[in-house]
A tleap script that builds the chain and sets N, CA, C and O, in Angstrom:
source leaprc.protein.ff14SB
mol = sequence {
  NMET SER ASN LEU PRO ILE PHE ASP VAL ALA
  GLY SER ALA LEU GLN ALA GLN SER VAL ARG
  LEU SER THR ILE ALA SER ASN LEU ALA ASN
  ALA ASP SER VAL ALA GLY SER PRO ASP ALA
  VAL TYR LYS PRO LEU GLU PRO VAL PHE GLN
  ALA GLN PRO ASN ALA THR ASP PRO GLY LEU
  THR GLY VAL ARG VAL ARG GLU ILE ALA GLN
  SER GLU ALA PRO PRO VAL ARG ARG TYR GLU
  PRO GLY HIE PRO LEU ALA ASP ALA ASP GLY
  TYR VAL TYR SER PRO ASP VAL ASP PRO VAL
  SER GLN MET VAL ASN LEU ILE SER ALA SER
  ARG ASN TYR GLN ALA GLY VAL GLU VAL ILE
  ASN THR ALA LYS GLU LEU ALA LEU ALA THR
  ILE SER MET GLY CARG
}
set mol.1.N position { -33.074 4.841 7.641 }
set mol.1.CA position { -31.920 5.873 7.490 }
set mol.1.C position { -31.616 5.945 5.940 }
set mol.1.O position { -31.271 7.050 5.522 }
set mol.2.N position { -31.705 4.858 5.000 }
set mol.2.CA position { -31.205 4.733 3.282 }
set mol.2.C position { -32.177 5.739 3.134 }
set mol.2.O position { -31.513 6.630 2.604 }
set mol.3.N position { -33.266 6.153 3.254 }
set mol.3.CA position { -34.174 6.942 2.483 }
set mol.3.C position { -34.092 8.366 2.990 }
set mol.3.O position { -35.153 8.989 2.978 }
set mol.4.N position { -32.678 9.177 3.569 }
set mol.4.CA position { -32.188 10.282 3.974 }
set mol.4.C position { -31.326 9.967 2.204 }
set mol.4.O position { -30.674 9.050 1.705 }
set mol.5.N position { -31.979 11.766 1.620 }
set mol.5.CA position { -31.589 12.412 0.240 }
set mol.5.C position { -29.786 12.276 0.625 }
set mol.5.O position { -29.046 11.578 -0.068 }
set mol.6.N position { -29.430 12.850 1.496 }
set mol.6.CA position { -27.989 13.011 1.494 }
set mol.6.C position { -27.445 11.634 1.380 }
set mol.6.O position { -26.321 11.851 1.833 }
set mol.7.N position { -27.455 10.598 1.144 }
set mol.7.CA position { -27.151 8.852 1.607 }
set mol.7.C position { -27.609 8.779 -0.010 }
set mol.7.O position { -27.395 7.590 -0.249 }
set mol.8.N position { -28.106 9.358 -1.231 }
set mol.8.CA position { -28.239 8.767 -1.933 }
set mol.8.C position { -27.410 9.631 -2.754 }
set mol.8.O position { -26.833 9.159 -3.734 }
set mol.9.N position { -27.274 11.146 -2.368 }
set mol.9.CA position { -26.073 11.921 -3.315 }
set mol.9.C position { -24.597 11.700 -2.858 }
set mol.9.O position { -23.635 12.136 -3.491 }
set mol.10.N position { -24.521 11.098 -1.889 }
set mol.10.CA position { -22.881 10.915 -1.370 }
set mol.10.C position { -22.537 9.600 -2.117 }
set mol.10.O position { -21.433 9.382 -2.616 }
set mol.11.N position { -23.959 8.440 -2.156 }
set mol.11.CA position { -23.545 7.490 -2.674 }
set mol.11.C position { -22.959 7.366 -4.072 }
set mol.11.O position { -22.054 6.696 -4.569 }
set mol.12.N position { -24.062 8.520 -4.632 }
set mol.12.CA position { -23.773 8.746 -6.196 }
set mol.12.C position { -22.685 9.413 -6.731 }
set mol.12.O position { -22.485 9.514 -7.941 }
set mol.13.N position { -21.610 10.106 -5.416 }
set mol.13.CA position { -20.697 10.434 -5.945 }
set mol.13.C position { -19.699 8.901 -5.547 }
set mol.13.O position { -18.788 8.608 -6.320 }
set mol.14.N position { -19.883 8.307 -4.719 }
set mol.14.CA position { -18.956 7.042 -4.380 }
set mol.14.C position { -18.943 6.214 -5.763 }
set mol.14.O position { -17.849 5.861 -6.204 }
set mol.15.N position { -19.974 5.933 -6.371 }
set mol.15.CA position { -20.299 5.457 -7.358 }
set mol.15.C position { -19.221 5.822 -8.525 }
set mol.15.O position { -18.218 5.191 -8.860 }
set mol.16.N position { -19.846 7.270 -9.132 }
set mol.16.CA position { -18.985 7.733 -9.965 }
set mol.16.C position { -16.969 7.933 -9.890 }
set mol.16.O position { -16.139 7.871 -10.797 }
set mol.17.N position { -16.785 8.219 -8.157 }
set mol.17.CA position { -15.300 7.854 -8.607 }
set mol.17.C position { -14.951 6.298 -8.278 }
set mol.17.O position { -13.883 5.837 -7.876 }
set mol.18.N position { -16.127 5.651 -8.560 }
set mol.18.CA position { -15.459 4.168 -7.955 }
set mol.18.C position { -15.112 3.721 -9.698 }
set mol.18.O position { -14.375 2.770 -9.959 }
set mol.19.N position { -15.593 4.342 -10.490 }
set mol.19.CA position { -15.698 4.056 -12.187 }
set mol.19.C position { -14.539 4.960 -12.763 }
set mol.19.O position { -13.800 4.592 -13.676 }
set mol.20.N position { -14.458 6.237 -12.099 }
set mol.20.CA position { -13.115 6.859 -12.856 }
set mol.20.C position { -12.055 6.294 -12.283 }
set mol.20.O position { -11.061 6.338 -13.007 }
set mol.21.N position { -11.796 5.448 -10.587 }
set mol.21.CA position { -11.084 4.786 -10.181 }
set mol.21.C position { -10.522 3.315 -11.348 }
set mol.21.O position { -9.384 3.024 -11.715 }
set mol.22.N position { -11.668 2.742 -11.621 }
set mol.22.CA position { -11.460 1.446 -12.505 }
set mol.22.C position { -10.831 2.009 -13.806 }
set mol.22.O position { -9.873 1.362 -14.228 }
set mol.23.N position { -11.270 3.301 -14.642 }
set mol.23.CA position { -10.665 3.653 -15.447 }
set mol.23.C position { -9.253 4.213 -15.630 }
set mol.23.O position { -8.543 4.163 -16.635 }
set mol.24.N position { -9.049 4.660 -14.647 }
set mol.24.CA position { -7.445 4.984 -14.583 }
set mol.24.C position { -6.521 3.704 -14.151 }
set mol.24.O position { -5.315 3.732 -14.397 }
set mol.25.N position { -7.089 2.642 -13.533 }
set mol.25.CA position { -6.568 1.494 -13.617 }
set mol.25.C position { -6.723 0.554 -14.382 }
set mol.25.O position { -6.586 -0.630 -14.074 }
set mol.26.N position { -7.023 0.979 -15.449 }
set mol.26.CA position { -7.290 0.069 -17.005 }
set mol.26.C position { -6.386 1.010 -17.649 }
set mol.26.O position { -5.298 0.436 -17.700 }
set mol.27.N position { -6.277 2.354 -18.249 }
set mol.27.CA position { -5.259 3.238 -18.535 }
set mol.27.C position { -3.809 2.789 -18.026 }
set mol.27.O position { -2.908 2.203 -18.626 }
set mol.28.N position { -3.878 3.182 -16.945 }
set mol.28.CA position { -2.388 2.340 -16.555 }
set mol.28.C position { -1.812 1.229 -16.527 }
set mol.28.O position { -0.595 1.053 -16.588 }
set mol.29.N position { -3.048 0.016 -16.386 }
set mol.29.CA position { -2.689 -1.238 -16.779 }
set mol.29.C position { -1.710 -0.946 -18.725 }
set mol.29.O position { -0.528 -1.151 -19.002 }
set mol.30.N position { -2.559 -0.561 -19.403 }
set mol.30.CA position { -2.436 -0.685 -20.727 }
set mol.30.C position { -1.232 0.529 -21.488 }
set mol.30.O position { -0.834 0.659 -22.646 }
set mol.31.N position { -0.978 1.155 -20.414 }
set mol.31.CA position { -0.245 2.271 -20.821 }
set mol.31.C position { 1.330 1.612 -21.572 }
set mol.31.O position { 1.853 2.275 -22.468 }
set mol.32.N position { 1.926 0.397 -21.146 }
set mol.32.CA position { 2.985 0.143 -21.856 }
set mol.32.C position { 2.710 -0.785 -23.047 }
set mol.32.O position { 3.624 -1.194 -23.764 }
set mol.33.N position { 1.374 -1.116 -23.241 }
set mol.33.CA position { 0.828 -2.371 -24.006 }
set mol.33.C position { 1.100 -1.343 -25.618 }
set mol.33.O position { 1.187 -0.126 -25.779 }
set mol.34.N position { 1.172 -2.550 -26.637 }
set mol.34.CA position { 2.043 -2.360 -28.024 }
set mol.34.C position { 0.484 -3.203 -28.756 }
set mol.34.O position { -0.354 -3.954 -28.257 }
set mol.35.N position { 0.690 -2.516 -30.378 }
set mol.35.CA position { -0.225 -3.122 -30.997 }
set mol.35.C position { 0.818 -3.044 -32.616 }
set mol.35.O position { 1.783 -2.318 -32.854 }
set mol.36.N position { 0.376 -3.739 -33.204 }
set mol.36.CA position { 1.099 -3.493 -34.995 }
set mol.36.C position { 0.280 -2.994 -35.894 }
set mol.36.O position { 0.475 -3.222 -37.088 }
set mol.37.N position { -0.917 -2.125 -35.400 }
set mol.37.CA position { -1.305 -1.128 -36.134 }
set mol.37.C position { -1.973 0.011 -35.484 }
set mol.37.O position { -2.004 -0.153 -34.264 }
set mol.38.N position { -2.560 1.194 -35.903 }
set mol.38.CA position { -2.811 2.130 -35.059 }
set mol.38.C position { -4.393 1.936 -34.380 }
set mol.38.O position { -4.859 2.425 -33.351 }
set mol.39.N position { -4.952 1.102 -35.300 }
set mol.39.CA position { -6.531 0.426 -35.257 }
set mol.39.C position { -6.313 -0.280 -33.646 }
set mol.39.O position { -6.702 0.310 -32.638 }
set mol.40.N position { -5.886 -1.121 -33.622 }
set mol.40.CA position { -5.706 -2.478 -32.916 }
set mol.40.C position { -4.891 -1.833 -31.220 }
set mol.40.O position { -4.635 -2.452 -30.187 }
set mol.41.N position { -4.732 -0.689 -31.510 }
set mol.41.CA position { -4.154 -0.065 -29.745 }
set mol.41.C position { -5.173 0.081 -28.737 }
set mol.41.O position { -6.402 0.101 -28.809 }
set mol.42.N position { -4.397 0.174 -27.823 }
set mol.42.CA position { -5.903 0.419 -26.759 }
set mol.42.C position { -5.907 1.725 -26.560 }
set mol.42.O position { -4.877 2.361 -26.333 }
set mol.43.N position { -7.366 2.363 -26.647 }
set mol.43.CA position { -7.588 3.634 -26.633 }
set mol.43.C position { -8.336 3.907 -24.804 }
set mol.43.O position { -9.187 3.307 -24.147 }
set mol.44.N position { -7.524 5.025 -24.572 }
set mol.44.CA position { -7.380 5.345 -23.170 }
set mol.44.C position { -9.022 6.002 -22.824 }
set mol.44.O position { -9.675 6.748 -23.554 }
set mol.45.N position { -9.493 5.322 -21.168 }
set mol.45.CA position { -10.724 5.516 -21.329 }
set mol.45.C position { -11.037 6.926 -20.230 }
set mol.45.O position { -10.102 7.339 -19.544 }
set mol.46.N position { -12.109 7.446 -20.164 }
set mol.46.CA position { -12.306 8.620 -19.386 }
set mol.46.C position { -13.506 8.336 -18.915 }
set mol.46.O position { -14.185 7.689 -19.712 }
set mol.47.N position { -13.974 8.566 -17.989 }
set mol.47.CA position { -15.481 8.919 -17.561 }
set mol.47.C position { -15.474 10.237 -17.920 }
set mol.47.O position { -14.613 11.116 -17.964 }
set mol.48.N position { -17.799 10.093 -18.408 }
set mol.48.CA position { -17.981 11.627 -18.673 }
set mol.48.C position { -19.026 11.750 -17.054 }
set mol.48.O position { -19.554 10.688 -16.724 }
set mol.49.N position { -19.211 12.629 -16.394 }
set mol.49.CA position { -19.760 12.944 -15.205 }
set mol.49.C position { -20.760 14.083 -15.741 }
set mol.49.O position { -20.412 15.043 -16.429 }
set mol.50.N position { -22.150 13.786 -15.274 }
set mol.50.CA position { -23.203 14.441 -15.484 }
set mol.50.C position { -23.811 15.037 -13.892 }
set mol.50.O position { -23.557 14.416 -12.860 }
set mol.51.N position { -24.198 15.637 -13.895 }
set mol.51.CA position { -25.400 16.376 -12.231 }
set mol.51.C position { -26.587 15.408 -12.664 }
set mol.51.O position { -26.982 14.991 -13.753 }
set mol.52.N position { -26.976 15.237 -11.379 }
set mol.52.CA position { -28.309 14.331 -11.309 }
set mol.52.C position { -29.021 14.808 -10.220 }
set mol.52.O position { -28.608 14.555 -9.088 }
set mol.53.N position { -29.968 15.422 -10.378 }
set mol.53.CA position { -30.822 15.750 -9.280 }
set mol.53.C position { -31.532 14.961 -8.664 }
set mol.53.O position { -31.936 13.838 -8.967 }
set mol.54.N position { -31.745 15.853 -7.388 }
set mol.54.CA position { -32.051 14.279 -6.586 }
set mol.54.C position { -33.747 14.305 -6.019 }
set mol.54.O position { -34.386 15.225 -5.508 }
set mol.55.N position { -34.151 12.858 -6.359 }
set mol.55.CA position { -35.922 13.175 -6.655 }
set mol.55.C position { -36.274 13.376 -5.550 }
set mol.55.O position { -37.328 13.997 -5.416 }
set mol.56.N position { -35.559 12.947 -4.377 }
set mol.56.CA position { -36.477 13.340 -3.224 }
set mol.56.C position { -36.255 14.666 -2.532 }
set mol.56.O position { -37.326 14.841 -1.951 }
set mol.57.N position { -35.480 15.697 -2.262 }
set mol.57.CA position { -34.698 16.839 -2.611 }
set mol.57.C position { -34.064 17.451 -3.207 }
set mol.57.O position { -32.845 17.393 -3.048 }
set mol.58.N position { -34.881 18.649 -4.537 }
set mol.58.CA position { -34.632 19.472 -5.110 }
set mol.58.C position { -33.219 20.386 -4.719 }
set mol.58.O position { -32.477 20.973 -5.506 }
set mol.59.N position { -33.143 20.315 -3.575 }
set mol.59.CA position { -31.477 20.856 -3.498 }
set mol.59.C position { -31.042 20.425 -3.498 }
set mol.59.O position { -30.199 20.979 -2.792 }
set mol.60.N position { -30.470 19.126 -3.871 }
set mol.60.CA position { -29.532 18.186 -3.390 }
set mol.60.C position { -29.122 17.970 -4.756 }
set mol.60.O position { -30.075 18.072 -5.527 }
set mol.61.N position { -27.888 17.672 -5.381 }
set mol.61.CA position { -27.956 17.002 -6.533 }
set mol.61.C position { -26.639 16.129 -6.451 }
set mol.61.O position { -25.672 16.343 -5.720 }
set mol.62.N position { -26.778 15.289 -7.190 }
set mol.62.CA position { -25.923 13.977 -6.942 }
set mol.62.C position { -24.954 14.095 -8.709 }
set mol.62.O position { -24.903 15.026 -9.513 }
set mol.63.N position { -24.429 12.947 -8.731 }
set mol.63.CA position { -23.678 13.080 -9.874 }
set mol.63.C position { -23.799 11.164 -10.349 }
set mol.63.O position { -23.941 10.087 -9.769 }
set mol.64.N position { -23.632 11.698 -11.774 }
set mol.64.CA position { -24.075 10.356 -12.315 }
set mol.64.C position { -22.915 9.707 -13.695 }
set mol.64.O position { -22.304 10.650 -14.196 }
set mol.65.N position { -22.589 8.465 -14.269 }
set mol.65.CA position { -21.638 8.580 -15.284 }
set mol.65.C position { -21.953 8.501 -16.289 }
set mol.65.O position { -21.953 7.313 -16.610 }
set mol.66.N position { -22.402 9.429 -17.448 }
set mol.66.CA position { -23.361 9.521 -18.102 }
set mol.66.C position { -22.581 8.985 -19.402 }
set mol.66.O position { -23.181 9.075 -20.473 }
set mol.67.N position { -21.453 8.505 -19.392 }
set mol.67.CA position { -20.590 7.548 -20.418 }
set mol.67.C position { -19.464 7.505 -20.288 }
set mol.67.O position { -19.036 8.625 -20.010 }
set mol.68.N position { -18.442 6.511 -20.362 }
set mol.68.CA position { -17.086 6.351 -20.859 }
set mol.68.C position { -16.693 6.412 -22.380 }
set mol.68.O position { -17.091 5.759 -23.344 }
set mol.69.N position { -15.902 7.284 -22.275 }
set mol.69.CA position { -15.496 8.031 -23.997 }
set mol.69.C position { -14.016 6.986 -23.603 }
set mol.69.O position { -13.439 6.574 -22.597 }
set mol.70.N position { -13.885 6.899 -25.060 }
set mol.70.CA position { -12.459 6.747 -25.439 }
set mol.70.C position { -11.520 7.537 -25.891 }
set mol.70.O position { -11.641 7.491 -27.116 }
set mol.71.N position { -10.790 8.125 -25.665 }
set mol.71.CA position { -9.714 9.068 -25.889 }
set mol.71.C position { -9.531 8.778 -27.840 }
set mol.71.O position { -9.399 7.720 -28.455 }
set mol.72.N position { -9.607 10.337 -28.384 }
set mol.72.CA position { -9.197 10.210 -29.707 }
set mol.72.C position { -7.781 10.532 -29.800 }
set mol.72.O position { -7.292 10.600 -30.928 }
set mol.73.N position { -7.102 10.725 -28.851 }
set mol.73.CA position { -5.983 10.832 -29.483 }
set mol.73.C position { -4.910 9.760 -30.428 }
set mol.73.O position { -4.974 8.540 -30.582 }
set mol.74.N position { -4.244 10.445 -30.794 }
set mol.74.CA position { -3.796 9.260 -32.180 }
set mol.74.C position { -2.816 8.319 -31.171 }
set mol.74.O position { -2.518 8.789 -30.073 }
set mol.75.N position { -2.307 6.941 -31.575 }
set mol.75.CA position { -1.524 6.418 -30.980 }
set mol.75.C position { 0.067 6.593 -30.908 }
set mol.75.O position { 0.707 6.372 -31.936 }
set mol.76.N position { 0.717 6.972 -29.761 }
set mol.76.CA position { 2.226 6.342 -30.083 }
set mol.76.C position { 2.625 5.564 -31.175 }
set mol.76.O position { 2.354 4.365 -31.244 }
set mol.77.N position { 3.490 6.400 -32.359 }
set mol.77.CA position { 4.233 5.411 -33.472 }
set mol.77.C position { 5.779 5.369 -33.394 }
set mol.77.O position { 6.349 6.273 -34.006 }
set mol.78.N position { 6.497 4.530 -32.787 }
set mol.78.CA position { 7.506 3.604 -32.618 }
set mol.78.C position { 8.337 2.923 -33.254 }
set mol.78.O position { 7.964 1.782 -33.526 }
set mol.79.N position { 9.678 3.324 -33.702 }
set mol.79.CA position { 10.688 2.419 -35.286 }
set mol.79.C position { 10.937 1.499 -34.195 }
set mol.79.O position { 11.706 2.021 -33.387 }
set mol.80.N position { 10.563 0.264 -33.841 }
set mol.80.CA position { 10.775 -1.253 -33.128 }
set mol.80.C position { 10.906 -2.255 -34.739 }
set mol.80.O position { 10.239 -3.286 -34.831 }
set mol.81.N position { 11.707 -1.857 -35.765 }
set mol.81.CA position { 11.577 -3.285 -36.339 }
set mol.81.C position { 11.750 -4.656 -35.805 }
set mol.81.O position { 10.871 -5.451 -36.140 }
set mol.82.N position { 12.597 -5.051 -35.126 }
set mol.82.CA position { 12.281 -5.889 -33.942 }
set mol.82.C position { 11.667 -6.537 -33.325 }
set mol.82.O position { 12.002 -7.562 -32.731 }
set mol.83.N position { 10.651 -6.019 -33.379 }
set mol.83.CA position { 9.479 -6.163 -32.243 }
set mol.83.C position { 8.536 -7.005 -33.241 }
set mol.83.O position { 8.360 -6.707 -34.423 }
set mol.84.N position { 7.882 -8.247 -32.492 }
set mol.84.CA position { 6.980 -9.235 -32.843 }
set mol.84.C position { 5.669 -8.843 -33.764 }
set mol.84.O position { 5.308 -9.469 -34.760 }
set mol.85.N position { 5.099 -7.787 -33.268 }
set mol.85.CA position { 3.939 -6.645 -33.189 }
set mol.85.C position { 4.316 -5.669 -34.440 }
set mol.85.O position { 3.547 -4.923 -35.046 }
set mol.86.N position { 5.572 -5.857 -34.640 }
set mol.86.CA position { 6.182 -4.304 -35.903 }
set mol.86.C position { 4.898 -4.473 -36.955 }
set mol.86.O position { 4.052 -5.367 -36.995 }
set mol.87.N position { 5.064 -3.257 -37.813 }
set mol.87.CA position { 4.425 -3.740 -39.103 }
set mol.87.C position { 5.198 -4.022 -39.856 }
set mol.87.O position { 6.297 -4.482 -39.547 }
set mol.88.N position { 4.649 -3.729 -41.503 }
set mol.88.CA position { 5.492 -3.945 -42.457 }
set mol.88.C position { 6.955 -2.876 -42.645 }
set mol.88.O position { 8.037 -3.131 -43.174 }
set mol.89.N position { 6.503 -1.731 -42.037 }
set mol.89.CA position { 7.536 -0.781 -41.831 }
set mol.89.C position { 8.638 -0.814 -40.587 }
set mol.89.O position { 9.723 -0.232 -40.588 }
set mol.90.N position { 8.206 -1.463 -39.754 }
set mol.90.CA position { 8.885 -1.492 -38.493 }
set mol.90.C position { 8.695 -0.659 -37.515 }
set mol.90.O position { 9.532 -0.105 -36.802 }
set mol.91.N position { 7.028 -0.561 -37.507 }
set mol.91.CA position { 6.695 0.324 -36.881 }
set mol.91.C position { 5.490 -0.302 -35.589 }
set mol.91.O position { 4.668 -1.155 -35.922 }
set mol.92.N position { 5.528 0.232 -34.162 }
set mol.92.CA position { 4.705 -0.696 -33.145 }
set mol.92.C position { 3.965 0.618 -32.952 }
set mol.92.O position { 4.359 1.650 -33.496 }
set mol.93.N position { 2.908 0.574 -32.188 }
set mol.93.CA position { 1.788 1.507 -32.454 }
set mol.93.C position { 1.607 1.522 -30.405 }
set mol.93.O position { 1.174 0.494 -29.884 }
set mol.94.N position { 1.966 2.690 -29.532 }
set mol.94.CA position { 1.284 2.244 -27.785 }
set mol.94.C position { 0.191 3.493 -27.729 }
set mol.94.O position { -0.017 4.387 -28.550 }
set mol.95.N position { -0.358 3.244 -26.591 }
set mol.95.CA position { -1.596 4.311 -26.359 }
set mol.95.C position { -0.640 5.628 -26.283 }
set mol.95.O position { 0.571 5.679 -26.496 }
set mol.96.N position { -1.552 6.704 -25.908 }
set mol.96.CA position { -1.024 7.726 -25.868 }
set mol.96.C position { -1.585 8.358 -24.391 }
set mol.96.O position { -2.321 9.318 -24.163 }
set mol.97.N position { -0.846 7.298 -23.409 }
set mol.97.CA position { -1.525 7.267 -21.722 }
set mol.97.C position { 0.104 8.279 -21.012 }
set mol.97.O position { 1.266 7.953 -21.255 }
set mol.98.N position { -0.193 9.099 -20.423 }
set mol.98.CA position { 0.894 9.467 -19.364 }
set mol.98.C position { 0.496 9.284 -18.273 }
set mol.98.O position { -0.568 9.666 -17.785 }
set mol.99.N position { 1.403 8.626 -17.763 }
set mol.99.CA position { 1.118 7.749 -16.114 }
set mol.99.C position { 1.330 8.848 -15.097 }
set mol.99.O position { 0.662 8.764 -14.066 }
set mol.100.N position { 2.259 9.983 -15.251 }
set mol.100.CA position { 2.444 10.862 -14.465 }
set mol.100.C position { 0.596 11.191 -14.553 }
set mol.100.O position { -0.004 10.764 -13.567 }
set mol.101.N position { -0.188 11.813 -15.507 }
set mol.101.CA position { -1.269 12.560 -15.578 }
set mol.101.C position { -2.446 11.251 -14.594 }
set mol.101.O position { -3.149 11.580 -13.639 }
set mol.102.N position { -2.393 10.396 -14.939 }
set mol.102.CA position { -2.864 8.916 -14.462 }
set mol.102.C position { -2.849 8.885 -13.313 }
set mol.102.O position { -3.870 8.748 -12.639 }
set mol.103.N position { -1.696 9.005 -12.844 }
set mol.103.CA position { -1.395 8.785 -10.652 }
set mol.103.C position { -2.136 10.408 -10.387 }
set mol.103.O position { -3.163 10.285 -9.719 }
set mol.104.N position { -1.868 11.699 -10.723 }
set mol.104.CA position { -2.511 12.701 -10.299 }
set mol.104.C position { -4.446 12.625 -10.203 }
set mol.104.O position { -5.257 12.921 -9.325 }
set mol.105.N position { -4.564 12.038 -11.688 }
set mol.105.CA position { -6.183 11.664 -11.594 }
set mol.105.C position { -6.035 10.670 -10.833 }
set mol.105.O position { -6.381 11.341 -9.861 }
set mol.106.N position { -5.803 9.516 -10.316 }
set mol.106.CA position { -5.946 8.410 -8.891 }
set mol.106.C position { -5.832 9.475 -7.950 }
set mol.106.O position { -6.877 9.928 -7.483 }
set mol.107.N position { -4.923 9.869 -7.656 }
set mol.107.CA position { -5.139 10.382 -6.416 }
set mol.107.C position { -6.010 11.397 -6.176 }
set mol.107.O position { -6.191 11.709 -4.999 }
set mol.108.N position { -6.571 11.962 -7.005 }
set mol.108.CA position { -7.709 12.673 -6.588 }
set mol.108.C position { -9.108 12.166 -6.662 }
set mol.108.O position { -10.124 12.620 -6.136 }
set mol.109.N position { -8.955 11.205 -7.371 }
set mol.109.CA position { -10.457 10.240 -7.701 }
set mol.109.C position { -9.936 9.695 -6.087 }
set mol.109.O position { -10.324 10.487 -5.229 }
set mol.110.N position { -9.280 8.716 -5.617 }
set mol.110.CA position { -9.082 8.475 -4.129 }
set mol.110.C position { -9.683 9.305 -3.102 }
set mol.110.O position { -10.524 8.997 -2.258 }
set mol.111.N position { -8.957 10.693 -3.378 }
set mol.111.CA position { -9.681 11.904 -1.817 }
set mol.111.C position { -10.867 11.549 -2.166 }
set mol.111.O position { -11.500 10.713 -1.521 }
set mol.112.N position { -11.483 12.331 -3.595 }
set mol.112.CA position { -12.527 12.376 -3.671 }
set mol.112.C position { -13.389 10.790 -3.256 }
set mol.112.O position { -14.557 11.004 -2.934 }
set mol.113.N position { -13.171 9.979 -3.238 }
set mol.113.CA position { -13.632 8.413 -2.749 }
set mol.113.C position { -13.861 8.832 -0.810 }
set mol.113.O position { -14.735 8.378 -0.072 }
set mol.114.N position { -12.886 9.690 -0.494 }
set mol.114.CA position { -12.656 9.230 0.881 }
set mol.114.C position { -13.492 9.941 1.626 }
set mol.114.O position { -14.004 9.617 2.698 }
set mol.115.N position { -13.684 11.528 0.647 }
set mol.115.CA position { -14.453 12.373 1.596 }
set mol.115.C position { -15.949 12.281 1.201 }
set mol.115.O position { -16.811 12.966 1.753 }
set mol.116.N position { -16.232 11.294 0.106 }
set mol.116.CA position { -17.005 10.492 0.110 }
set mol.116.C position { -17.751 9.502 1.017 }
set mol.116.O position { -18.963 9.288 0.989 }
set mol.117.N position { -16.848 8.932 1.822 }
set mol.117.CA position { -17.382 7.663 2.598 }
set mol.117.C position { -17.319 8.733 3.965 }
set mol.117.O position { -18.275 8.514 4.709 }
set mol.118.N position { -16.519 9.707 4.403 }
set mol.118.CA position { -16.980 10.795 5.453 }
set mol.118.C position { -18.276 10.985 5.713 }
set mol.118.O position { -18.919 10.757 6.738 }
set mol.119.N position { -18.635 11.483 4.543 }
set mol.119.CA position { -20.093 12.332 4.139 }
set mol.119.C position { -20.918 11.089 4.594 }
set mol.119.O position { -21.867 11.471 5.278 }
set mol.120.N position { -20.897 10.188 4.499 }
set mol.120.CA position { -21.917 9.519 4.119 }
set mol.120.C position { -21.374 8.734 6.298 }
set mol.120.O position { -22.308 8.756 7.099 }
set mol.121.N position { -20.671 8.465 6.558 }
set mol.121.CA position { -20.255 8.248 8.110 }
set mol.121.C position { -20.836 9.292 8.820 }
set mol.121.O position { -21.730 9.065 9.635 }
set mol.122.N position { -20.412 10.446 8.591 }
set mol.122.CA position { -21.086 11.592 8.957 }
set mol.122.C position { -22.255 11.973 9.303 }
set mol.122.O position { -22.645 12.484 10.353 }
set mol.123.N position { -22.851 11.668 8.265 }
set mol.123.CA position { -24.456 12.042 8.298 }
set mol.123.C position { -25.133 10.720 9.105 }
set mol.123.O position { -26.176 10.768 9.757 }
set mol.124.N position { -24.207 9.420 8.884 }
set mol.124.CA position { -25.112 8.447 9.611 }
set mol.124.C position { -25.178 8.558 11.246 }
set mol.124.O position { -26.170 8.224 11.895 }
set mol.125.N position { -23.757 9.170 11.910 }
set mol.125.CA position { -23.541 9.474 13.176 }
set mol.125.C position { -24.765 11.008 13.483 }
set mol.125.O position { -25.030 11.494 14.583 }
set mol.126.N position { -25.130 11.315 12.557 }
set mol.126.CA position { -25.651 12.803 12.758 }
set mol.126.C position { -27.468 11.991 13.119 }
set mol.126.O position { -28.172 12.290 14.084 }
set mol.127.N position { -27.770 11.126 12.195 }
set mol.127.CA position { -29.145 10.785 12.009 }
set mol.127.C position { -29.228 9.537 13.482 }
set mol.127.O position { -30.303 9.371 14.057 }
set mol.128.N position { -27.979 8.781 13.910 }
set mol.128.CA position { -28.347 8.247 14.976 }
set mol.128.C position { -28.318 9.035 16.422 }
set mol.128.O position { -28.882 8.667 17.453 }
set mol.129.N position { -27.522 10.204 16.232 }
set mol.129.CA position { -27.845 11.138 17.870 }
set mol.129.C position { -29.135 11.788 17.618 }
set mol.129.O position { -29.571 12.338 18.629 }
set mol.130.N position { -29.891 11.897 16.561 }
set mol.130.CA position { -30.647 12.579 16.331 }
set mol.130.C position { -32.197 11.444 16.397 }
set mol.130.O position { -33.331 11.893 16.562 }
set mol.131.N position { -31.964 10.369 16.273 }
set mol.131.CA position { -32.676 9.240 17.048 }
set mol.131.C position { -32.490 8.995 18.862 }
set mol.131.O position { -33.253 8.867 19.820 }
set mol.132.N position { -31.433 9.017 18.695 }
set mol.132.CA position { -30.830 9.187 20.604 }
set mol.132.C position { -31.477 10.009 21.361 }
set mol.132.O position { -32.040 9.818 22.439 }
set mol.133.N position { -31.341 11.094 20.622 }
set mol.133.CA position { -32.202 12.341 21.336 }
set mol.133.C position { -33.709 12.504 21.618 }
set mol.133.O position { -34.118 13.436 22.310 }
set mol.134.N position { -34.705 11.384 20.953 }
set mol.134.CA position { -35.757 11.090 21.254 }
set mol.134.C position { -36.249 10.104 22.270 }
set mol.134.O position { -37.431 9.827 22.473 }
set mol.135.N position { -35.118 9.565 22.933 }
set mol.135.CA position { -35.301 8.611 24.115 }
set mol.135.C position { -35.206 8.966 25.176 }
set mol.135.O position { -35.358 8.176 26.108 }
savepdb mol mol.pdb
quit
């Protein structure tokens, strides 16, 4: 069954959504981090997806992660002169991570992952039903 193209396509979707979930988790984990300079601040991550034609069935297209890009958004600068990481002018820098939009992305990625699992389960059930018809 593993040589059916639908499993390759659905598997590529699961892998892509898994990478997306990991980058979101990293962004959320670092949302409240601070640094003493704009260069040292965490840069949010975003996976870049690319369509991947299926080798065994040209009618099907999967997906792959082409790259994981770092955000070019400038860090948020806050005046906190008493902070141990503050620069000489009293500023600390934090990443431009919006937790609300990250959570929306998390829900979307989770639902897409679940849909991919359902595709694999349905394809497996159909393949087993087809095999049992010949008995």
